[in-house]
N, C-alpha and C positions, 0 to 999 in steps of 0.2 A: 601424849598416854600417861597414862598414870602406869606407877609401879608398887606394883605389890610385894611388900618386905617382905621375907620370910627364913627365920635362923635355920640352915638343916642340923647343926650341931648344938644345936637348943633340942631339935627337933629330935635327933637320935640320939642325944643323952638320955629323952623322957625314953623312947623304946626301951634302948638296953636295961634303966633300971626297973624297966615292967619283966624283963627277960629275956627278949629277943638277942640273938650274937652283937655282935657289933658288928660283921657285912649283914646282915639282913638291914639289921637297922639306920647304913647307909644307906642300901640300896635305898629304902623304904626314903629315907631323906630326899635322897637325888630326887626319887619318881614325883615327891612331892612339890620339889621345886622344879621339875622343867614342866608339869601340870601346874603349876597355877601363871609359871612365865609363860606356857600356853596361852591361854584364860587372857592374863592379860595384856596381850599383843592379838588374841582378835576383841575381845567384847569394850564399848568408850562405857568410861562411868563417867558420869555427870561429876563433875568438879561443885564446889562452894559460887566459883564467879557464876556460872551455867542454868545453877539454882535461881542464884540473885536472878538474872538477867529474864528467865523463865518471868520471874515474881511479877517481876519491873513489865513485861509486856503481856502478862493476865493481867495487873490493874489498867494500865491502857484500856484494854480490849473491854474490861468490866466499862469502863468510865466509858466509852463512848459507845458503849450500849446502850446505859442509862442512858444518855441523853438523844439518841437516838430511837429509843422507847418513850421516852418523854415526850419527842418534837410529836411522837404519833398517837399520843392519848388526846393531848394537847390541842390535835389537829382531827383527831371523830372525833370530842365536847364541840368545836368549833362548830363542824355539822351538824350534827346534833341538837344542840343548843340552837334558841333561837337568843341573837346578838341584840 
């Protein structure tokens, strides 16, 4: 599971400096933290390893399909052209 880091103190300080009261800023920071925590629990995020594995699988399939297509074209050419 991927964890999203969120600095609630820094967020609350920015809200306070923008003119919100300390209580409202802290409540908003906590609500934002809870929302991000919920999203990280319900969503699966792709990691660099996942993307690397996907890239390898795609290359494997592309090479396989290239050879299959080449064999098909050669087979058709042998059927059409007299040898």
